[in-house]
C-alpha positions as CSV (number, residue, x, y, z in Angstrom):
1,X,0.0,0.0,0.0
2,X,1.4,3.4,-1.0
3,X,1.0,6.4,1.2
4,X,-0.8,9.3,-0.4
5,X,-0.2,12.9,0.7
6,X,-2.3,16.0,0.1
7,X,-0.9,19.5,-0.1
8,X,-1.2,21.5,3.2
9,X,-2.4,25.0,2.9
10,X,-2.2,27.1,6.1
11,X,-4.5,29.7,4.6
12,X,-7.4,27.2,4.9
13,X,-7.0,27.2,8.7
14,X,-6.6,30.9,9.3
15,X,-10.1,32.1,10.0
16,X,-9.8,34.9,12.6
17,X,-7.5,37.9,13.1
18,X,-6.3,36.3,16.3
19,X,-5.3,33.1,14.5
20,X,-3.5,35.1,11.8
21,X,-1.6,37.1,14.4
22,X,-0.6,33.9,16.4
23,X,0.5,32.3,13.1
24,X,2.6,35.3,12.2
25,X,4.1,35.5,15.7
26,X,5.1,31.8,15.5
27,X,6.7,32.4,12.1
28,X,8.7,35.4,13.5
29,X,10.0,33.1,16.3
30,X,10.9,30.3,14.0
31,X,12.4,32.3,11.1
32,X,16.0,31.6,10.5
33,X,16.8,35.3,10.1
34,X,16.4,35.5,6.3
35,X,12.7,36.3,6.3
36,X,11.7,33.4,4.2
37,X,9.2,32.0,6.7
38,X,7.8,35.4,7.5
39,X,7.2,36.2,3.8
40,X,5.5,32.8,3.4
41,X,3.3,33.5,6.4
42,X,2.3,36.9,5.0
43,X,1.4,35.3,1.7
44,X,-0.7,32.7,3.6
45,X,-2.5,35.4,5.6
46,X,-3.2,37.4,2.5
47,X,-4.7,34.4,0.8
48,X,-6.8,33.6,3.9
49,X,-8.2,37.1,3.7
50,X,-8.9,36.8,0.0
51,X,-6.4,39.4,-0.9
52,X,-4.7,37.4,-3.6
53,X,-5.4,35.0,-6.4
54,X,-5.5,31.7,-4.6
55,X,-4.6,29.8,-7.8
56,X,-1.1,31.4,-8.0
57,X,0.9,29.9,-5.1
58,X,4.4,30.9,-6.4
């Protein structure tokens, strides 16, 4: 039996401003100092708020 994986999209789970703030805080804490994780979190939050085209994930 082969394992099947589905793509995880954090934006689907960010429903309230409090959840978005907590997610961003966690990403600031875990970021390696290059800002990659923080930028990804901001993109996730923008998609969760409907501010971007959700079909373009690049």
